[in-house]
VODOZA-731489 format. One record per residue (C-alpha): residue number from 1; x, y, z. Coordinates in pm, whole numbers, plus 32768, in hexadecimal, padded with zeros to 4 digits. Layout:
VODOZA-731489
(pt NUM,(X,Y,Z))
...
***
This chain:
VODOZA-731489
(pt 1,(6458,CB7B,DACF))
(pt 2,(6322,CC50,DA8A))
(pt 3,(6355,CDC0,DA44))
(pt 4,(626B,CE6B,DB39))
(pt 5,(6282,CFBD,DA8A))
(pt 6,(6219,CF40,D931))
(pt 7,(60A8,CEF7,D97D))
(pt 8,(6088,D050,DA1B))
(pt 9,(6123,D0F2,D8E6))
(pt 10,(6035,D031,D803))
(pt 11,(5F0C,D094,D8DE))
(pt 12,(5F72,D203,D8C3))
(pt 13,(5F93,D1E3,D748))
(pt 14,(5E3C,D143,D728))
(pt 15,(5DA0,D24C,D806))
(pt 16,(5E40,D361,D737))
(pt 17,(5DCD,D2C4,D5F1))
(pt 18,(5C69,D2BC,D673))
(pt 19,(5C59,D42E,D6CE))
(pt 20,(5B63,D4A5,D5CB))
(pt 21,(5AF5,D60C,D59E))
(pt 22,(599C,D5E7,D63E))
(pt 23,(5A2C,D530,D76B))
(pt 24,(5B3C,D638,D792))
(pt 25,(5A41,D758,D79B))
(pt 26,(5981,D6B2,D8B8))
(pt 27,(5AC5,D66C,D973))
(pt 28,(5B30,D7D8,D94D))
(pt 29,(59E6,D854,D9D8))
(pt 30,(59ED,D74B,DAEB))
(pt 31,(5877,D73D,DAD3))
(pt 32,(5758,D685,DA31))
(pt 33,(5671,D7B1,DA52))
(pt 34,(5587,D80E,D937))
(pt 35,(5671,D924,D8C5))
(pt 36,(57A0,D83D,D8C9))
(pt 37,(56E5,D73A,D7FA))
(pt 38,(5675,D84C,D70A))
(pt 39,(57DB,D8C2,D6D4))
(pt 40,(5853,D75D,D6A4))
(pt 41,(573F,D71D,D5A5))
(pt 42,(5788,D865,D4EE))
(pt 43,(58F9,D80C,D4D5))
(pt 44,(5895,D6B5,D452))
(pt 45,(57C7,D75A,D33F))
(pt 46,(58E7,D843,D2E6))
(pt 47,(59C4,D70C,D2D0))
(pt 48,(58C7,D66F,D1E3))
(pt 49,(58D5,D7A5,D106))
(pt 50,(5A51,D78D,D10A))
(pt 51,(5A45,D621,D09A))
(pt 52,(5957,D66F,CF7B))
(pt 53,(5A26,D797,CF03))
(pt 54,(5B6A,D6D2,CF27))
(pt 55,(5ADC,D5B6,CE58))
(pt 56,(5A6C,D6A6,CD49))
(pt 57,(5BBE,D752,CD41))
(pt 58,(5C7A,D608,CD28))
(pt 59,(5BB6,D5BD,CBEA))
(pt 60,(5B9E,D724,CB6B))
(pt 61,(5C5E,D6E2,CA2A))
(pt 62,(5B85,D5B2,C9DD))
(pt 63,(5A29,D635,CA33))
(pt 64,(5985,D6FE,C921))
(pt 65,(592C,D85F,C98E))
(pt 66,(5A08,D85D,CAC6))
(pt 67,(5B0D,D956,CA4E))
(pt 68,(5B00,DAB2,C9B8))
(pt 69,(5A19,DBDB,C9EB))
(pt 70,(589C,DBE4,C9FA))
(pt 71,(588A,DD31,C943))
(pt 72,(57E7,DDD5,CA73))
(pt 73,(586B,DEE0,CB61))
(pt 74,(5833,DEC7,CCD9))
(pt 75,(57D5,DFDA,CDCE))
(pt 76,(5947,E02A,CDF9))
(pt 77,(5965,E07B,CC85))
(pt 78,(5A3A,DF45,CC48))
(pt 79,(5A0F,DE45,CB34))
(pt 80,(5978,DD05,CBC0))
(pt 81,(5A23,DBBB,CB80))
(pt 82,(5955,DA7D,CB63))
(pt 83,(59F9,D9EB,CC9A))
(pt 84,(599B,DB25,CD60))
(pt 85,(582E,DAE9,CD0D))
(pt 86,(5842,D973,CD4C))
(pt 87,(58E9,D9A0,CEA1))
(pt 88,(57F0,DAAC,CF06))
(pt 89,(56CE,D9C3,CEB1))
(pt 90,(5773,D8A6,CF71))
(pt 91,(577B,D96F,D0B4))
(pt 92,(560C,D9C9,D088))
(pt 93,(559F,D866,D038))
(pt 94,(564F,D7C0,D160))
(pt 95,(559A,D8A4,D254))
(pt 96,(543D,D88A,D1C0))
(pt 97,(5352,D7C2,D2A1))
(pt 98,(5468,D7A8,D3A2))
(pt 99,(53B4,D873,D4AB))
(pt 100,(5504,D915,D4FB))
(pt 101,(553F,DA4F,D42D))
(pt 102,(5434,DB58,D3F7))
(pt 103,(54F4,DC1D,D2F2))
(pt 104,(5634,DC15,D22A))
(pt 105,(56F5,DD46,D1B7))
(pt 106,(57FA,DD24,D0A7))
(pt 107,(58D0,DE0F,CFDE))
(pt 108,(582D,DD76,CEA9))
(pt 109,(56CE,DDE6,CF12))
(pt 110,(5652,DF4D,CF2A))
(pt 111,(556E,DEFD,D052))
(pt 112,(5566,DDE6,D155))
(pt 113,(54BC,DCA2,D0F0))
(pt 114,(53AA,DC42,D1E5))
(pt 115,(5334,DAE1,D231))
(pt 116,(51E1,DB2F,D2CF))
(pt 117,(519C,D9CC,D342))
(pt 118,(52DB,D9D7,D415))
(pt 119,(52A8,DB30,D4AD))
(pt 120,(51C2,DAD6,D5D0))
(pt 121,(52CD,D9F3,D666))
(pt 122,(5414,DA3B,D5B0))
(pt 123,(547B,DB8C,D63A))
(pt 124,(55CF,DB94,D58F))
(pt 125,(5660,DC3E,D45C))
(pt 126,(5774,DBAC,D384))
(pt 127,(5851,DCAA,D2D4))
(pt 128,(5939,DC1F,D1CE))
(pt 129,(5A15,DC53,D0A0))
(pt 130,(59C3,DB16,CFD9))
(pt 131,(5AFF,DB1D,CF05))
(pt 132,(5C26,DBF6,CF63))
(pt 133,(5D33,DC19,CE58))
(pt 134,(5C52,DBAC,CD3B))
(pt 135,(5D4A,DC39,CC3C))
(pt 136,(5E25,DB0D,CC99))
(pt 137,(5D23,DA07,CC39))
(pt 138,(5D5F,D9F3,CAC4))
(pt 139,(5ED6,D9C6,CAF8))
(pt 140,(5EAD,D8C1,CC0E))
(pt 141,(5F43,D98A,CD2D))
(pt 142,(5ECF,D98F,CE97))
(pt 143,(5D87,DA38,CEF7))
(pt 144,(5CA9,DA37,D029))
(pt 145,(5B61,DA8B,D0D5))
(pt 146,(5B38,DB72,D204))
(pt 147,(5A1A,DB6A,D2FE))
(pt 148,(599C,DC07,D440))
(pt 149,(5872,DBC1,D520))
(pt 150,(57AF,DCCC,D5D8))
(pt 151,(5678,DCBE,D6B0))
(pt 152,(554A,DD6C,D621))
(pt 153,(54DA,DE88,D700))
(pt 154,(537A,DF17,D70A))
(pt 155,(525A,DEB3,D62A))
(pt 156,(52EF,DF37,D4E5))
(pt 157,(518C,DF87,D474))
(pt 158,(5200,E056,D34A))
(pt 159,(52EA,DF44,D2D3))
(pt 160,(5408,E03E,D2AF))
(pt 161,(54FA,DF8E,D39D))
(pt 162,(5558,E0D4,D447))
(pt 163,(55BF,E010,D57C))
(pt 164,(56EB,DF95,D4B2))
(pt 165,(5775,E0F7,D4AA))
(pt 166,(583D,E0BF,D5E8))
(pt 167,(59AA,E08C,D635))
(pt 168,(5A65,DF43,D607))
(pt 169,(5A5F,DEF3,D77A))
(pt 170,(58F5,DE87,D741))
(pt 171,(5969,DD59,D678))
(pt 172,(593B,DC17,D73B))
(pt 173,(5A03,DB42,D647))
(pt 174,(5AD7,DB6D,D510))
(pt 175,(5BB1,DAA1,D42B))
(pt 176,(5C1E,DA4E,D2CE))
(pt 177,(5C46,D926,D1E4))
(pt 178,(5D82,D900,D118))
(pt 179,(5D67,D834,CFD7))
(pt 180,(5ECD,D7CD,CF8D))
(pt 181,(5F98,D68A,CF81))
(pt 182,(5EB2,D626,D0A1))
(pt 183,(5D6C,D6CC,D104))
(pt 184,(5D8B,D771,D25A))
(pt 185,(5C8A,D815,D33B))
(pt 186,(5D07,D906,D446))
(pt 187,(5C14,D992,D546))
(pt 188,(5BF0,DA43,D693))
(pt 189,(5AC9,DA69,D77D))
(pt 190,(5B8E,DB48,D867))
(pt 191,(5C54,DA2C,D905))
(pt 192,(5D8B,DA30,D82B))
(pt 193,(5DC6,D9E0,D6BC))
(pt 194,(5DB8,D879,D643))
(pt 195,(5E05,D7D7,D4F4))
(pt 196,(5D64,D6A4,D456))
(pt 197,(5DC2,D5E0,D31D))
(pt 198,(5CBF,D533,D244))
(pt 199,(5D00,D3BD,D23A))
(pt 200,(5C5D,D350,D0F1))
(pt 201,(5C5A,D1E3,D15B))
(pt 202,(5B82,D236,D28A))
(pt 203,(5ACD,D364,D1FB))
(pt 204,(5B1D,D416,D343))
(pt 205,(5BE9,D543,D3B0))
(pt 206,(5CEA,D4BF,D4AA))
(pt 207,(5DA4,D594,D5AA))
(pt 208,(5F04,D5E9,D532))
(pt 209,(5F75,D717,D602))
(pt 210,(5EDF,D794,D747))
(pt 211,(5F08,D8E6,D7F1))
(pt 212,(5FD8,D97E,D6D7))
(pt 213,(60AC,DAA8,D73F))
(pt 214,(613E,DB94,D63D))
(pt 215,(62AC,DBF6,D67D))
(pt 216,(62DB,DD57,D705))
(pt 217,(63B3,DDA2,D5D5))
(pt 218,(63DD,DCF5,D489))
(pt 219,(64A9,DD20,D34B))
(pt 220,(6389,DD31,D253))
(pt 221,(62E7,DE6C,D1CF))
(pt 222,(61C8,DE28,D0E2))
(pt 223,(6139,DF37,D002))
(pt 224,(60FC,DF8B,CE96))
(pt 225,(6225,E06B,CE4C))
(pt 226,(6190,E0B2,CCF6))
(pt 227,(60C1,E1B8,CDAE))
(pt 228,(61F7,E265,CE3C))
(pt 229,(61C4,E3B3,CD90))
(pt 230,(6051,E3BA,CDEA))
(pt 231,(6091,E3A1,CF62))
(pt 232,(60BA,E4B5,D062))
(pt 233,(6222,E518,D0A1))
(pt 234,(6220,E472,D1FA))
(pt 235,(61E8,E317,D163))
(pt 236,(62F6,E358,D05F))
(pt 237,(63DE,E3B7,D180))
(pt 238,(63A1,E262,D21F))
(pt 239,(63E5,E1A9,D0D9))
(pt 240,(6529,E26A,D0AA))
(pt 241,(6589,E209,D20D))
(pt 242,(655E,E090,D1D4))
(pt 243,(6618,E0AC,D089))
(pt 244,(6745,E142,D13C))
(pt 245,(6750,E05A,D268))
(pt 246,(67B5,DEEE,D274))
(pt 247,(66CE,DDDF,D2F6))
(pt 248,(6598,DE33,D22A))
(pt 249,(6504,DD6A,D10E))
(pt 250,(63E0,DDBD,D02A))
(pt 251,(62C9,DCBE,CFF7))
(pt 252,(6184,DD11,CF43))
(pt 253,(6096,DC19,CEA1))
(pt 254,(5F6E,DCF2,CE40))
(pt 255,(5E8B,DC35,CF33))
(pt 256,(5E57,DCD4,D089))
(pt 257,(5E12,DB85,D131))
(pt 258,(5F54,DAEA,D0AE))
(pt 259,(602B,DC12,D115))
(pt 260,(5F82,DC2A,D26A))
(pt 261,(5FB2,DAB4,D2A5))
(pt 262,(612A,DACF,D26B))
(pt 263,(614A,DBF1,D35E))
(pt 264,(6072,DB47,D466))
(pt 265,(6169,DA27,D471))
(pt 266,(62B3,DAD6,D41D))
(pt 267,(6283,DC3D,D490))
(pt 268,(62A2,DD83,D3D2))
(pt 269,(61A7,DE7D,D34C))
(pt 270,(60A4,DE90,D238))
(pt 271,(6050,DFE8,D1AE))
(pt 272,(5F2D,E052,D0D4))
(pt 273,(5F31,E1CA,D10D))
(pt 274,(5E50,E2C9,D06E))
(pt 275,(5ECE,E39E,CF52))
(pt 276,(5EDF,E516,CF25))
(pt 277,(5DA3,E509,CE50))
(pt 278,(5CF4,E3FC,CF21))
(pt 279,(5D67,E420,D08B))
(pt 280,(5C57,E330,D101))
(pt 281,(5D0F,E210,D05A))
(pt 282,(5C7F,E0E4,CFA6))
(pt 283,(5C3A,DFD8,D0AC))
(pt 284,(5ADE,DFB6,D143))
(pt 285,(5AD1,DFE7,D2BB))
(pt 286,(59BA,DEF1,D312))
(pt 287,(5A1F,DDD8,D226))
(pt 288,(5B9B,DDEB,D223))
(pt 289,(5C4C,DEDE,D30D))
(pt 290,(5B84,DEAB,D450))
(pt 291,(5B78,DD2C,D444))
(pt 292,(5CEF,DD14,D407))
(pt 293,(5D33,DE1D,D511))
(pt 294,(5C6B,DD4A,D60A))
(pt 295,(5D46,DC1F,D5B9))
(pt 296,(5E8D,DCDE,D5C0))
(pt 297,(5E48,DD7B,D713))
(pt 298,(5DE3,DC26,D79D))
(pt 299,(5F37,DBA9,D724))
(pt 300,(5FF0,DCC1,D7D7))
(pt 301,(601B,DDA2,D6A8))
(pt 302,(5F93,DEF3,D642))
(pt 303,(5EAD,DF83,D534))
(pt 304,(5E9A,E0F5,D4E1))
(pt 305,(5E21,E1EE,D3DF))
(pt 306,(5F68,E2A3,D420))
(pt 307,(5EC7,E38F,D518))
(pt 308,(5DD5,E2B5,D5E2))
(pt 309,(5D8B,E14C,D634))
(pt 310,(5CC0,E09A,D528))
(pt 311,(5BDF,E005,D635))
(pt 312,(5B84,E166,D6AB))
(pt 313,(5B0F,E1DB,D553))
(pt 314,(5996,E20E,D53B))
(pt 315,(5917,E1EA,D3D5))
(pt 316,(5818,E2D9,D343))
(pt 317,(579E,E1D6,D246))
(pt 318,(57B8,E05D,D222))
(pt 319,(58AE,E083,D102))
(pt 320,(5992,E180,D1AE))
(pt 321,(5AFF,E162,D146))
(pt 322,(5C33,E197,D219))
(pt 323,(5DAE,E198,D1FB))
(pt 324,(5E4D,E068,D2A1))
(pt 325,(5F9E,E03D,D34E))
(pt 326,(5FA4,DEEE,D3FF))
(pt 327,(609D,DDFA,D492))
(pt 328,(61A7,DDEA,D5A1))
(pt 329,(618A,DEF9,D6AC))
(pt 330,(62E5,DF8A,D675))
(pt 331,(62C2,DF93,D4FB))
(pt 332,(616B,E039,D4FE))
(pt 333,(61EB,E135,D5FE))
(pt 334,(6311,E185,D519))
(pt 335,(6227,E1D6,D3F6))
(pt 336,(6151,E2AB,D4DE))
(pt 337,(6289,E369,D54F))
(pt 338,(62CC,E3DC,D3EA))
(pt 339,(6162,E451,D3CB))
(pt 340,(6178,E50D,D516))
(pt 341,(62C3,E5AE,D4B3))
(pt 342,(6230,E635,D36E))
(pt 343,(60FC,E6B0,D428))
(pt 344,(61DD,E779,D515))
(pt 345,(62A0,E817,D3F9))
***
């Protein structure tokens, strides 16, 4: 007797296996308009950059000149690793002559990089952190890339990208790439958060998780407790609280993307607060905090500086920094409550 349900199950499996990133973007937009095709093509180019970086990382210990420092310092005052520079160049090269992106802004570059031949038709800006967690590279731990897409506004005649100095609600897409046991690309265009896994045999990112929702509360708190005595008392109050209460577990990898990815799927909170000496924090708003806040809110979570929503923050420069408290709604609200309590007293 023929099993009627089996062919249907196989058909569903085949259909799922064929859901590539570019196809998924068009399906999410439910349109084949010029803008929808542009976004699909941009995501395809980002996926290409991810494949190139992933390949380089998988051979990093074998390729001469892949590991270590360049000897240079970037605009943030940080020593530049060779993979930082390579990944930054990859993002630039995949968008040259694409007709899609007019300019790219990266934490590794002091000013935006313009592609003049694209500007008449490609009215988009790509903001990105080419390698997040680069201190993990030389010891073969997880790292990532973060990206956001914004529409270019105005003529930008001066080339100063002042139109980027707007809040995070102006992002039309955001995501990150996680280079780990498998290479994953997670993105949102404002229609939920979706995860793809790179299938090396196909050379394609295949849909793995759709419409991800972060739990309202999770057990994980992720922060660098080595900075404990540099934080404001309110943050130390929160850490003392989780130390004294059951049900909390500390997880911190040193790579924002890796820690964020865990919380997105398992719930909890990631904290990178400012310090007494540097209350603005370390993370860059346009390249790190705002893109991840866009994703977290799309997944039903919350992202805050401690006193206001990350997506409401208006930068005064393209390299503006901000504290970041991000994750499950209840856990972020708990951290905020300690900050509010100290402010009252």
